[in-house]
All heavy atoms as a GROMACS GRO file, in nm:
protein
  614
    1TYR      N    1  11.398   9.206   8.801
    1TYR     CA    2  11.264   9.260   8.810
    1TYR      C    3  11.242   9.337   8.941
    1TYR      O    4  11.184   9.444   8.941
    1TYR     CB    5  11.162   9.146   8.796
    1TYR     CG    6  11.019   9.191   8.808
    1TYR    CD1    7  10.956   9.252   8.702
    1TYR    CD2    8  10.950   9.173   8.925
    1TYR    CE1    9  10.825   9.295   8.712
    1TYR    CE2   10  10.819   9.214   8.938
    1TYR     CZ   11  10.757   9.276   8.830
    1TYR     OH   12  10.628   9.318   8.841
    2VAL      N   13  11.290   9.281   9.050
    2VAL     CA   14  11.273   9.346   9.180
    2VAL      C   15  11.344   9.481   9.180
    2VAL      O   16  11.286   9.582   9.220
    2VAL     CB   17  11.324   9.256   9.295
    2VAL    CG1   18  11.322   9.330   9.427
    2VAL    CG2   19  11.241   9.130   9.305
    3ASN      N   20  11.468   9.482   9.134
    3ASN     CA   21  11.542   9.609   9.131
    3ASN      C   22  11.475   9.711   9.040
    3ASN      O   23  11.473   9.830   9.072
    3ASN     CB   24  11.687   9.585   9.086
    3ASN     CG   25  11.767   9.515   9.193
    3ASN    OD1   26  11.739   9.525   9.311
    3ASN    ND2   27  11.869   9.443   9.152
    4ASP      N   28  11.421   9.667   8.928
    4ASP     CA   29  11.349   9.758   8.837
    4ASP      C   30  11.230   9.822   8.907
    4ASP      O   31  11.205   9.942   8.892
    4ASP     CB   32  11.302   9.685   8.712
    4ASP     CG   33  11.414   9.645   8.619
    4ASP    OD1   34  11.524   9.704   8.630
    4ASP    OD2   35  11.392   9.556   8.536
    5GLN      N   36  11.155   9.742   8.982
    5GLN     CA   37  11.038   9.795   9.052
    5GLN      C   38  11.078   9.896   9.160
    5GLN      O   39  11.012   9.998   9.177
    5GLN     CB   40  10.956   9.681   9.114
    5GLN     CG   41  10.895   9.588   9.012
    5GLN     CD   42  10.806   9.660   8.912
    5GLN    OE1   43  10.719   9.736   8.949
    5GLN    NE2   44  10.830   9.635   8.785
    6VAL      N   45  11.186   9.866   9.230
    6VAL     CA   46  11.234   9.959   9.334
    6VAL      C   47  11.282  10.088   9.269
    6VAL      O   48  11.253  10.198   9.318
    6VAL     CB   49  11.345   9.893   9.418
    6VAL    CG1   50  11.410   9.993   9.513
    6VAL    CG2   51  11.288   9.775   9.497
    7GLU      N   52  11.355  10.077   9.158
    7GLU     CA   53  11.401  10.197   9.088
    7GLU      C   54  11.285  10.280   9.036
    7GLU      O   55  11.287  10.403   9.045
    7GLU     CB   56  11.492  10.158   8.971
    7GLU     CG   57  11.630  10.115   9.015
    7GLU     CD   58  11.720  10.076   8.898
    7GLU    OE1   59  11.698  10.128   8.786
    7GLU    OE2   60  11.811   9.997   8.920
    8LYS      N   61  11.182  10.216   8.982
    8LYS     CA   62  11.063  10.289   8.936
    8LYS      C   63  10.997  10.363   9.051
    8LYS      O   64  10.953  10.477   9.037
    8LYS     CB   65  10.962  10.193   8.873
    8LYS     CG   66  10.997  10.150   8.734
    8LYS     CD   67  10.888  10.058   8.680
    8LYS     CE   68  10.930   9.993   8.551
    8LYS     NZ   69  10.827   9.899   8.502
    9PHE      N   70  10.990  10.297   9.167
    9PHE     CA   71  10.928  10.361   9.283
    9PHE      C   72  11.007  10.483   9.325
    9PHE      O   73  10.951  10.589   9.350
    9PHE     CB   74  10.916  10.261   9.398
    9PHE     CG   75  10.852  10.321   9.520
    9PHE    CD1   76  10.714  10.332   9.527
    9PHE    CD2   77  10.928  10.369   9.624
    9PHE    CE1   78  10.653  10.389   9.638
    9PHE    CE2   79  10.868  10.426   9.735
    9PHE     CZ   80  10.730  10.436   9.742
   10HIS      N   81  11.138  10.469   9.332
   10HIS     CA   82  11.222  10.581   9.376
   10HIS      C   83  11.227  10.693   9.273
   10HIS      O   84  11.249  10.809   9.310
   10HIS     CB   85  11.363  10.533   9.408
   10HIS     CG   86  11.371  10.458   9.536
   10HIS    ND1   87  11.354  10.518   9.659
   10HIS    CD2   88  11.393  10.328   9.562
   10HIS    CE1   89  11.365  10.428   9.754
   10HIS    NE2   90  11.387  10.311   9.697
   11GLY      N   91  11.208  10.662   9.146
   11GLY     CA   92  11.213  10.762   9.041
   11GLY      C   93  11.080  10.823   9.004
   11GLY      O   94  11.073  10.904   8.912
   12GLN      N   95  10.975  10.786   9.075
   12GLN     CA   96  10.842  10.835   9.039
   12GLN      C   97  10.826  10.985   9.062
   12GLN      O   98  10.896  11.045   9.142
   12GLN     CB   99  10.735  10.760   9.117
   12GLN     CG  100  10.730  10.794   9.265
   12GLN     CD  101  10.624  10.718   9.338
   12GLN    OE1  102  10.508  10.729   9.304
   12GLN    NE2  103  10.664  10.642   9.437
   13ASP      N  104  10.735  11.044   8.987
   13ASP     CA  105  10.704  11.185   9.003
   13ASP      C  106  10.620  11.206   9.128
   13ASP      O  107  10.545  11.118   9.170
   13ASP     CB  108  10.622  11.236   8.883
   13ASP     CG  109  10.706  11.248   8.758
   13ASP    OD1  110  10.829  11.263   8.769
   13ASP    OD2  111  10.648  11.242   8.649
   14LEU      N  112  10.634  11.324   9.184
   14LEU     CA  113  10.544  11.367   9.290
   14LEU      C  114  10.431  11.443   9.223
   14LEU      O  115  10.452  11.514   9.125
   14LEU     CB  116  10.616  11.455   9.390
   14LEU     CG  117  10.727  11.388   9.470
   14LEU    CD1  118  10.797  11.491   9.559
   14LEU    CD2  119  10.672  11.275   9.555
   15GLN      N  120  10.310  11.430   9.277
   15GLN     CA  121  10.193  11.490   9.216
   15GLN      C  122  10.118  11.572   9.320
   15GLN      O  123  10.106  11.532   9.435
   15GLN     CB  124  10.103  11.380   9.161
   15GLN     CG  125   9.990  11.427   9.074
   15GLN     CD  126   9.912  11.309   9.020
   15GLN    OE1  127   9.867  11.224   9.097
   15GLN    NE2  128   9.898  11.303   8.889
   16CYS      N  129  10.067  11.686   9.276
   16CYS     CA  130   9.990  11.774   9.366
   16CYS      C  131   9.859  11.705   9.405
   16CYS      O  132   9.789  11.650   9.320
   16CYS     CB  133   9.962  11.907   9.298
   16CYS     SG  134   9.859  12.017   9.397
   17SER      N  135   9.826  11.712   9.532
   17SER     CA  136   9.703  11.650   9.580
   17SER      C  137   9.578  11.726   9.536
   17SER      O  138   9.470  11.669   9.528
   17SER     CB  139   9.705  11.640   9.732
   17SER     OG  140   9.718  11.770   9.789
   18LYS      N  141   9.593  11.854   9.500
   18LYS     CA  142   9.478  11.934   9.457
   18LYS      C  143   9.462  11.935   9.305
   18LYS      O  144   9.359  11.893   9.253
   18LYS     CB  145   9.493  12.079   9.505
   18LYS     CG  146   9.457  12.103   9.648
   18LYS     CD  147   9.461  12.252   9.676
   18LYS     CE  148   9.413  12.283   9.815
   18LYS     NZ  149   9.416  12.428   9.839
   19CYS      N  150   9.562  11.986   9.234
   19CYS     CA  151   9.548  12.007   9.089
   19CYS      C  152   9.604  11.891   9.006
   19CYS      O  153   9.589  11.890   8.884
   19CYS     CB  154   9.614  12.138   9.047
   19CYS     SG  155   9.794  12.138   9.057
   20LYS      N  156   9.669  11.795   9.070
   20LYS     CA  157   9.723  11.674   9.006
   20LYS      C  158   9.840  11.700   8.911
   20LYS      O  159   9.877  11.615   8.833
   20LYS     CB  160   9.614  11.596   8.931
   20LYS     CG  161   9.495  11.560   9.016
   20LYS     CD  162   9.534  11.470   9.130
   20LYS     CE  163   9.410  11.430   9.210
   20LYS     NZ  164   9.441  11.390   9.344
   21ARG      N  165   9.900  11.820   8.916
   21ARG     CA  166  10.017  11.848   8.833
   21ARG      C  167  10.139  11.781   8.895
   21ARG      O  168  10.151  11.769   9.016
   21ARG     CB  169  10.043  11.998   8.825
   21ARG     CG  170   9.942  12.071   8.743
   21ARG     CD  171   9.987  12.215   8.724
   21ARG     NE  172   9.871  12.297   8.696
   21ARG     CZ  173   9.864  12.426   8.721
   21ARG    NH1  174   9.966  12.489   8.775
   21ARG    NH2  175   9.754  12.492   8.693
   22SER      N  176  10.232  11.742   8.808
   22SER     CA  177  10.358  11.684   8.856
   22SER      C  178  10.450  11.794   8.908
   22SER      O  179  10.450  11.906   8.855
   22SER     CB  180  10.429  11.610   8.743
   22SER     OG  181  10.356  11.496   8.706
   23LYS      N  182  10.528  11.760   9.008
   23LYS     CA  183  10.623  11.855   9.064
   23LYS      C  184  10.734  11.877   8.963
   23LYS      O  185  10.793  11.782   8.910
   23LYS     CB  186  10.680  11.798   9.194
   23LYS     CG  187  10.775  11.893   9.264
   23LYS     CD  188  10.819  11.836   9.398
   23LYS     CE  189  10.912  11.934   9.467
   23LYS     NZ  190  10.954  11.884   9.597
   24LEU      N  191  10.765  12.004   8.936
   24LEU     CA  192  10.867  12.036   8.837
   24LEU      C  193  11.001  12.069   8.901
   24LEU      O  194  11.104  12.020   8.859
   24LEU     CB  195  10.821  12.153   8.749
   24LEU     CG  196  10.695  12.126   8.667
   24LEU    CD1  197  10.654  12.252   8.592
   24LEU    CD2  198  10.719  12.013   8.569
   25GLY      N  199  11.003  12.152   9.001
   25GLY     CA  200  11.128  12.191   9.064
   25GLY      C  201  11.161  12.103   9.183
   25GLY      O  202  11.079  12.025   9.231
   26HIS      N  203  11.283  12.115   9.229
   26HIS     CA  204  11.327  12.034   9.343
   26HIS      C  205  11.312  12.108   9.476
   26HIS      O  206  11.319  12.048   9.581
   26HIS     CB  207  11.474  11.993   9.326
   26HIS     CG  208  11.496  11.905   9.209
   26HIS    ND1  209  11.457  11.774   9.207
   26HIS    CD2  210  11.551  11.929   9.089
   26HIS    CE1  211  11.488  11.720   9.091
   26HIS    NE2  212  11.546  11.812   9.017
   27MET      N  213  11.292  12.239   9.470
   27MET     CA  214  11.297  12.318   9.592
   27MET      C  215  11.162  12.335   9.661
   27MET      O  216  11.155  12.340   9.783
   27MET     CB  217  11.356  12.456   9.562
   27MET     CG  218  11.498  12.450   9.508
   27MET     SD  219  11.613  12.370   9.619
   27MET     CE  220  11.631  12.496   9.743
   28SER      N  221  11.055  12.345   9.586
   28SER     CA  222  10.926  12.377   9.647
   28SER      C  223  10.869  12.258   9.724
   28SER      O  224  10.876  12.145   9.680
   28SER     CB  225  10.826  12.423   9.541
   28SER     OG  226  10.807  12.322   9.446
   29ARG      N  227  10.809  12.289   9.838
   29ARG     CA  228  10.747  12.186   9.920
   29ARG      C  229  10.600  12.170   9.887
   29ARG      O  230  10.540  12.068   9.915
   29ARG     CB  231  10.763  12.217  10.068
   29ARG     CG  232  10.906  12.210  10.113
   29ARG     CD  233  10.914  12.226  10.261
   29ARG     NE  234  11.013  12.129  10.306
   29ARG     CZ  235  11.021  12.085  10.427
   29ARG    NH1  236  10.936  12.126  10.517
   29ARG    NH2  237  11.113  11.998  10.460
   30GLU      N  238  10.542  12.276   9.832
   30GLU     CA  239  10.402  12.267   9.792
   30GLU      C  240  10.383  12.331   9.656
   30GLU      O  241  10.463  12.410   9.609
   30GLU     CB  242  10.308  12.330   9.896
   30GLU     CG  243  10.340  12.471   9.935
   30GLU     CD  244  10.248  12.520  10.045
   30GLU    OE1  245  10.220  12.446  10.140
   30GLU    OE2  246  10.204  12.635  10.033
   31CYS      N  247  10.274  12.294   9.592
   31CYS     CA  248  10.241  12.339   9.456
   31CYS      C  249  10.200  12.487   9.458
   31CYS      O  250  10.161  12.541   9.562
   31CYS     CB  251  10.127  12.252   9.403
   31CYS     SG  252  10.080  12.287   9.233
   32ASN      N  253  10.205  12.550   9.341
   32ASN     CA  254  10.160  12.689   9.330
   32ASN      C  255  10.015  12.706   9.371
   32ASN      O  256   9.974  12.813   9.416
   32ASN     CB  257  10.179  12.740   9.186
   32ASN     CG  258  10.325  12.754   9.151
   32ASN    OD1  259  10.410  12.764   9.237
   32ASN    ND2  260  10.354  12.752   9.022
   33CYS      N  261   9.933  12.602   9.354
   33CYS     CA  262   9.791  12.610   9.391
   33CYS      C  263   9.770  12.593   9.541
   33CYS      O  264   9.660  12.608   9.591
   33CYS     CB  265   9.710  12.505   9.314
   33CYS     SG  266   9.730  12.337   9.376
   34GLY      N  267   9.878  12.559   9.614
   34GLY     CA  268   9.868  12.541   9.759
   34GLY      C  269   9.854  12.397   9.803
   34GLY      O  270   9.855  12.367   9.922
   35GLY      N  271   9.843  12.305   9.708
   35GLY     CA  272   9.831  12.163   9.742
   35GLY      C  273   9.966  12.102   9.779
   35GLY      O  274  10.071  12.154   9.744
   36GLU      N  275   9.960  11.994   9.850
   36GLU     CA  276  10.082  11.924   9.890
   36GLU      C  277  10.118  11.820   9.784
   36GLU      O  278  10.030  11.760   9.722
   36GLU     CB  279  10.061  11.852  10.024
   36GLU     CG  280  10.043  11.947  10.140
   36GLU     CD  281  10.032  11.872  10.272
   36GLU    OE1  282  10.066  11.752  10.277
   36GLU    OE2  283   9.990  11.934  10.369
   37TYR      N  284  10.247  11.799   9.768
   37TYR     CA  285  10.292  11.695   9.676
   37TYR      C  286  10.288  11.559   9.745
   37TYR      O  287  10.317  11.547   9.864
   37TYR     CB  288  10.434  11.724   9.628
   37TYR     CG  289  10.440  11.841   9.533
   37TYR    CD1  290  10.502  11.959   9.569
   37TYR    CD2  291  10.385  11.832   9.406
   37TYR    CE1  292  10.508  12.066   9.481
   37TYR    CE2  293  10.390  11.938   9.318
   37TYR     CZ  294  10.452  12.055   9.356
   37TYR     OH  295  10.457  12.160   9.269
   38GLN      N  296  10.250  11.458   9.669
   38GLN     CA  297  10.246  11.322   9.722
   38GLN      C  298  10.292  11.224   9.614
   38GLN      O  299  10.294  11.257   9.495
   38GLN     CB  300  10.106  11.286   9.773
   38GLN     CG  301   9.997  11.314   9.676
   38GLN     CD  302   9.859  11.297   9.740
   38GLN    OE1  303   9.771  11.249   9.671
   38GLN    NE2  304   9.838  11.333   9.863
   39LEU      N  305  10.326  11.104   9.657
   39LEU     CA  306  10.373  11.001   9.565
   39LEU      C  307  10.260  10.960   9.471
   39LEU      O  308  10.144  10.960   9.510
   39LEU     CB  309  10.421  10.879   9.642
   39LEU     CG  310  10.540  10.900   9.736
   39LEU    CD1  311  10.563  10.774   9.819
   39LEU    CD2  312  10.664  10.936   9.658
   40THR      N  313  10.296  10.922   9.348
   40THR     CA  314  10.194  10.875   9.255
   40THR      C  315  10.162  10.728   9.275
   40THR      O  316  10.054  10.683   9.243
   40THR     CB  317  10.237  10.899   9.108
   40THR    OG1  318  10.367  10.846   9.088
   40THR    CG2  319  10.239  11.048   9.076
   41SER      N  320  10.256  10.649   9.327
   41SER     CA  321  10.225  10.510   9.364
   41SER      C  322  10.249  10.492   9.513
   41SER      O  323  10.338  10.552   9.570
   41SER     CB  324  10.304  10.406   9.288
   41SER     OG  325  10.419  10.449   9.232
   42ARG      N  326  10.169  10.409   9.572
   42ARG     CA  327  10.173  10.391   9.717
   42ARG      C  328  10.285  10.295   9.757
   42ARG      O  329  10.311  10.196   9.690
   42ARG     CB  330  10.040  10.339   9.766
   42ARG     CG  331   9.927  10.436   9.739
   42ARG     CD  332   9.792  10.389   9.785
   42ARG     NE  333   9.797  10.282   9.881
   42ARG     CZ  334   9.705  10.188   9.892
   42ARG    NH1  335   9.602  10.187   9.814
   42ARG    NH2  336   9.716  10.093   9.984
   43THR      N  337  10.346  10.324   9.869
   43THR     CA  338  10.452  10.241   9.924
   43THR      C  339  10.400  10.100   9.951
   43THR      O  340  10.470  10.001   9.926
   43THR     CB  341  10.506  10.302  10.056
   43THR    OG1  342  10.545  10.437  10.031
   43THR    CG2  343  10.622  10.224  10.110
   44GLU      N  344  10.276  10.090   9.997
   44GLU     CA  345  10.217   9.961  10.031
   44GLU      C  346  10.212   9.868   9.910
   44GLU      O  347  10.227   9.747   9.924
   44GLU     CB  348  10.077   9.979  10.088
   44GLU     CG  349  10.072  10.052  10.221
   44GLU     CD  350  10.075  10.204  10.206
   44GLU    OE1  351  10.050  10.255  10.096
   44GLU    OE2  352  10.104  10.271  10.306
   45GLU      N  353  10.189   9.924   9.792
   45GLU     CA  354  10.183   9.842   9.671
   45GLU      C  355  10.319   9.776   9.643
   45GLU      O  356  10.324   9.658   9.607
   45GLU     CB  357  10.142   9.928   9.550
   45GLU     CG  358  10.000   9.977   9.558
   45GLU     CD  359   9.967  10.077   9.448
   45GLU    OE1  360  10.046  10.093   9.354
   45GLU    OE2  361   9.861  10.139   9.458
   46LEU      N  362  10.426   9.851   9.659
   46LEU     CA  363  10.560   9.796   9.638
   46LEU      C  364  10.592   9.689   9.742
   46LEU      O  365  10.644   9.583   9.710
   46LEU     CB  366  10.666   9.906   9.641
   46LEU     CG  367  10.810   9.862   9.621
   46LEU    CD1  368  10.830   9.799   9.483
   46LEU    CD2  369  10.905   9.978   9.642
   47VAL      N  370  10.556   9.715   9.867
   47VAL     CA  371  10.581   9.619   9.975
   47VAL      C  372  10.505   9.488   9.949
   47VAL      O  373  10.560   9.379   9.966
   47VAL     CB  374  10.544   9.680  10.112
   47VAL    CG1  375  10.548   9.575  10.222
   47VAL    CG2  376  10.638   9.795  10.145
   48LYS      N  377  10.380   9.499   9.906
   48LYS     CA  378  10.300   9.378   9.876
   48LYS      C  379  10.362   9.299   9.762
   48LYS      O  380  10.368   9.176   9.767
   48LYS     CB  381  10.157   9.416   9.839
   48LYS     CG  382  10.072   9.456   9.956
   48LYS     CD  383   9.931   9.492   9.908
   48LYS     CE  384   9.847   9.545  10.020
   48LYS     NZ  385   9.712   9.585   9.974
   49LEU      N  386  10.408   9.368   9.658
   49LEU     CA  387  10.471   9.301   9.545
   49LEU      C  388  10.597   9.227   9.588
   49LEU      O  389  10.615   9.109   9.555
   49LEU     CB  390  10.506   9.403   9.435
   49LEU     CG  391  10.585   9.348   9.317
   49LEU    CD1  392  10.502   9.247   9.239
   49LEU    CD2  393  10.632   9.461   9.228
   50ILE      N  394  10.681   9.291   9.665
   50ILE     CA  395  10.804   9.227   9.711
   50ILE      C  396  10.773   9.109   9.802
   50ILE      O  397  10.838   9.004   9.795
   50ILE     CB  398  10.897   9.329   9.780
   50ILE    CG1  399  10.944   9.432   9.676
   50ILE    CG2  400  11.017   9.261   9.845
   50ILE    CD1  401  11.019   9.549   9.733
   51ALA      N  402  10.671   9.121   9.886
   51ALA     CA  403  10.631   9.011   9.974
   51ALA      C  404  10.582   8.891   9.893
   51ALA      O  405  10.614   8.776   9.925
   51ALA     CB  406  10.524   9.057  10.072
   52ARG      N  407  10.506   8.918   9.785
   52ARG     CA  408  10.459   8.808   9.699
   52ARG      C  409  10.577   8.740   9.630
   52ARG      O  410  10.582   8.617   9.622
   52ARG     CB  411  10.360   8.860   9.594
   52ARG     CG  412  10.224   8.888   9.649
   52ARG     CD  413  10.118   8.904   9.541
   52ARG     NE  414  10.157   8.986   9.430
   52ARG     CZ  415  10.127   9.115   9.414
   52ARG    NH1  416  10.057   9.178   9.505
   52ARG    NH2  417  10.166   9.181   9.307
   53ILE      N  418  10.671   8.820   9.584
   53ILE     CA  419  10.790   8.762   9.519
   53ILE      C  420  10.870   8.682   9.620
   53ILE      O  421  10.917   8.572   9.591
   53ILE     CB  422  10.877   8.873   9.455
   53ILE    CG1  423  10.801   8.937   9.338
   53ILE    CG2  424  11.011   8.819   9.410
   53ILE    CD1  425  10.866   9.063   9.282
   54GLU      N  426  10.882   8.734   9.742
   54GLU     CA  427  10.955   8.662   9.847
   54GLU      C  428  10.892   8.526   9.875
   54GLU      O  429  10.962   8.425   9.887
   54GLU     CB  430  10.958   8.746   9.975
   54GLU     CG  431  11.035   8.679  10.087
   54GLU     CD  432  11.024   8.754  10.217
   54GLU    OE1  433  10.920   8.816  10.244
   54GLU    OE2  434  11.121   8.747  10.294
   55ASN      N  435  10.760   8.519   9.884
   55ASN     CA  436  10.692   8.391   9.906
   55ASN      C  437  10.720   8.292   9.794
   55ASN      O  438  10.744   8.174   9.817
   55ASN     CB  439  10.542   8.412   9.922
   55ASN     CG  440  10.506   8.477  10.053
   55ASN    OD1  441  10.580   8.467  10.150
   55ASN    ND2  442  10.395   8.547  10.055
   56PHE      N  443  10.718   8.342   9.671
   56PHE     CA  444  10.745   8.256   9.555
   56PHE      C  445  10.887   8.204   9.557
   56PHE      O  446  10.911   8.084   9.538
   56PHE     CB  447  10.719   8.335   9.425
   56PHE     CG  448  10.755   8.258   9.302
   56PHE    CD1  449  10.669   8.162   9.251
   56PHE    CD2  450  10.874   8.282   9.236
   56PHE    CE1  451  10.702   8.090   9.137
   56PHE    CE2  452  10.908   8.211   9.122
   56PHE     CZ  453  10.822   8.115   9.073
   57VAL      N  454  10.984   8.292   9.582
   57VAL     CA  455  11.125   8.248   9.577
   57VAL      C  456  11.161   8.157   9.693
   57VAL      O  457  11.252   8.076   9.682
   57VAL     CB  458  11.223   8.367   9.563
   57VAL    CG1  459  11.197   8.445   9.437
   57VAL    CG2  460  11.220   8.458   9.683
   58LYS      N  461  11.089   8.168   9.804
   58LYS     CA  462  11.112   8.075   9.915
   58LYS      C  463  11.074   7.933   9.873
   58LYS      O  464  11.145   7.838   9.903
   58LYS     CB  465  11.032   8.116  10.039
   58LYS     CG  466  11.096   8.225  10.118
   58LYS     CD  467  11.013   8.258  10.241
   58LYS     CE  468  11.076   8.372  10.318
   58LYS     NZ  469  10.994   8.412  10.434
   59GLU      N  470  10.960   7.921   9.803
   59GLU     CA  471  10.916   7.790   9.755
   59GLU      C  472  11.016   7.731   9.655
   59GLU      O  473  11.039   7.611   9.653
   59GLU     CB  474  10.779   7.802   9.688
   59GLU     CG  475  10.666   7.828   9.782
   59GLU     CD  476  10.534   7.845   9.707
   59GLU    OE1  477  10.522   7.799   9.592
   59GLU    OE2  478  10.442   7.905   9.765
   60LYS      N  479  11.072   7.816   9.572
   60LYS     CA  480  11.165   7.771   9.467
   60LYS      C  481  11.310   7.769   9.513
   60LYS      O  482  11.398   7.733   9.436
   60LYS     CB  483  11.153   7.863   9.344
   60LYS     CG  484  11.014   7.872   9.287
   60LYS     CD  485  10.968   7.738   9.235
   60LYS     CE  486  10.827   7.750   9.177
   60LYS     NZ  487  10.771   7.625   9.138
   61GLU      N  488  11.333   7.806   9.639
   61GLU     CA  489  11.467   7.806   9.699
   61GLU      C  490  11.568   7.890   9.618
   61GLU      O  491  11.679   7.847   9.590
   61GLU     CB  492  11.517   7.664   9.719
   61GLU     CG  493  11.430   7.584   9.814
   61GLU     CD  494  11.478   7.443   9.836
   61GLU    OE1  495  11.590   7.411   9.795
   61GLU    OE2  496  11.402   7.365   9.895
   62MET      N  497  11.526   8.007   9.581
   62MET     CA  498  11.611   8.101   9.508
   62MET      C  499  11.674   8.194   9.611
   62MET      O  500  11.622   8.301   9.643
   62MET     CB  501  11.528   8.177   9.405
   62MET     CG  502  11.460   8.084   9.306
   62MET     SD  503  11.334   8.169   9.208
   62MET     CE  504  11.436   8.238   9.080
   63LYS      N  505  11.788   8.152   9.665
   63LYS     CA  506  11.846   8.217   9.783
   63LYS      C  507  11.885   8.363   9.763
   63LYS      O  508  11.857   8.446   9.848
   63LYS     CB  509  11.967   8.137   9.831
   63LYS     CG  510  11.927   8.002   9.887
   63LYS     CD  511  12.046   7.926   9.939
   63LYS     CE  512  12.001   7.791   9.991
   63LYS     NZ  513  12.110   7.717  10.050
   64LEU      N  514  11.948   8.396   9.654
   64LEU     CA  515  11.992   8.534   9.633
   64LEU      C  516  11.874   8.629   9.622
   64LEU      O  517  11.872   8.735   9.686
   64LEU     CB  518  12.080   8.544   9.508
   64LEU     CG  519  12.137   8.682   9.478
   64LEU    CD1  520  12.222   8.732   9.595
   64LEU    CD2  521  12.220   8.680   9.352
   65LEU      N  522  11.774   8.590   9.546
   65LEU     CA  523  11.656   8.675   9.532
   65LEU      C  524  11.578   8.682   9.664
   65LEU      O  525  11.525   8.787   9.700
   65LEU     CB  526  11.567   8.624   9.419
   65LEU     CG  527  11.449   8.710   9.378
   65LEU    CD1  528  11.491   8.853   9.349
   65LEU    CD2  529  11.381   8.649   9.256
   66MET      N  530  11.577   8.573   9.738
   66MET     CA  531  11.511   8.572   9.868
   66MET      C  532  11.581   8.669   9.964
   66MET      O  533  11.516   8.747  10.034
   66MET     CB  534  11.511   8.432   9.928
   66MET     CG  535  11.432   8.420  10.057
   66MET     SD  536  11.412   8.250  10.113
   66MET     CE  537  11.580   8.200  10.138
   67GLU      N  538  11.714   8.669   9.964
   67GLU     CA  539  11.789   8.762  10.049
   67GLU      C  540  11.762   8.906  10.010
   67GLU      O  541  11.749   8.994  10.096
   67GLU     CB  542  11.939   8.733  10.040
   67GLU     CG  543  11.980   8.605  10.108
   67GLU     CD  544  12.127   8.572  10.085
   67GLU    OE1  545  12.202   8.660  10.036
   67GLU    OE2  546  12.167   8.459  10.118
   68THR      N  547  11.753   8.932   9.880
   68THR     CA  548  11.724   9.067   9.833
   68THR      C  549  11.587   9.113   9.882
   68THR      O  550  11.572   9.223   9.933
   68THR     CB  551  11.730   9.073   9.678
   68THR    OG1  552  11.859   9.033   9.635
   68THR    CG2  553  11.698   9.211   9.626
   69CYS      N  554  11.488   9.027   9.867
   69CYS     CA  555  11.352   9.060   9.912
   69CYS      C  556  11.349   9.082  10.063
   69CYS      O  557  11.288   9.179  10.110
   69CYS     CB  558  11.254   8.950   9.874
   69CYS     SG  559  11.222   8.939   9.697
   70GLU      N  560  11.414   8.996  10.137
   70GLU     CA  561  11.417   9.011  10.284
   70GLU      C  562  11.482   9.142  10.323
   70GLU      O  563  11.434   9.213  10.412
   70GLU     CB  564  11.490   8.893  10.347
   70GLU     CG  565  11.412   8.764  10.344
   70GLU     CD  566  11.491   8.645  10.394
   70GLU    OE1  567  11.614   8.657  10.416
   70GLU    OE2  568  11.431   8.537  10.408
   71TRP      N  569  11.591   9.177  10.256
   71TRP     CA  570  11.661   9.300  10.288
   71TRP      C  571  11.570   9.420  10.259
   71TRP      O  572  11.562   9.512  10.339
   71TRP     CB  573  11.790   9.310  10.207
   71TRP     CG  574  11.870   9.431  10.244
   71TRP    CD1  575  11.959   9.443  10.347
   71TRP    CD2  576  11.866   9.559  10.180
   71TRP    NE1  577  12.009   9.570  10.350
   71TRP    CE2  578  11.954   9.643  10.248
   71TRP    CE3  579  11.796   9.608  10.071
   71TRP    CZ2  580  11.975   9.775  10.212
   71TRP    CZ3  581  11.817   9.742  10.034
   71TRP    CH2  582  11.906   9.823  10.105
   72LEU      N  583  11.504   9.418  10.144
   72LEU     CA  584  11.415   9.530  10.108
   72LEU      C  585  11.299   9.544  10.206
   72LEU      O  586  11.260   9.655  10.242
   72LEU     CB  587  11.362   9.512   9.966
   72LEU     CG  588  11.461   9.534   9.854
   72LEU    CD1  589  11.405   9.484   9.722
   72LEU    CD2  590  11.500   9.680   9.845
   73LEU      N  591  11.243   9.433  10.248
   73LEU     CA  592  11.129   9.439  10.340
   73LEU      C  593  11.168   9.479  10.482
   73LEU      O  594  11.085   9.530  10.557
   73LEU     CB  595  11.057   9.304  10.341
   73LEU     CG  596  10.986   9.268  10.212
   73LEU    CD1  597  10.937   9.122  10.217
   73LEU    CD2  598  10.871   9.362  10.183
   74ASN      N  599  11.294   9.455  10.519
   74ASN     CA  600  11.337   9.484  10.656
   74ASN      C  601  11.411   9.615  10.671
   74ASN      O  602  11.451   9.650  10.782
   74ASN     CB  603  11.423   9.369  10.709
   74ASN     CG  604  11.342   9.243  10.726
   74ASN    OD1  605  11.229   9.247  10.772
   74ASN    ND2  606  11.398   9.130  10.687
   75ASN      N  607  11.431   9.686  10.561
   75ASN     CA  608  11.505   9.814  10.570
   75ASN      C  609  11.426   9.930  10.520
   75ASN      O  610  11.328   9.936  10.470
   75ASN     CB  611  11.636   9.806  10.492
   75ASN     CG  612  11.735   9.714  10.559
   75ASN    OD1  613  11.763   9.731  10.675
   75ASN    ND2  614  11.785   9.618  10.488
   0.00000   0.00000   0.00000
């Protein structure tokens, strides 16, 4: 589940801050309308989710998942 969430975050579309269109090409830094591209989901949301999972797995002593969460939060 954790890896799926990280992959979804990294694979998300960029969206124009003005017209809300998704970025189509890889080269342009800004949209044709002049707006800047931004992430559709916030980094903070992913960090909060991983932190909640980390707290849960610490209680359940799930060492491998705990190490994964710690690594993600510290890198």
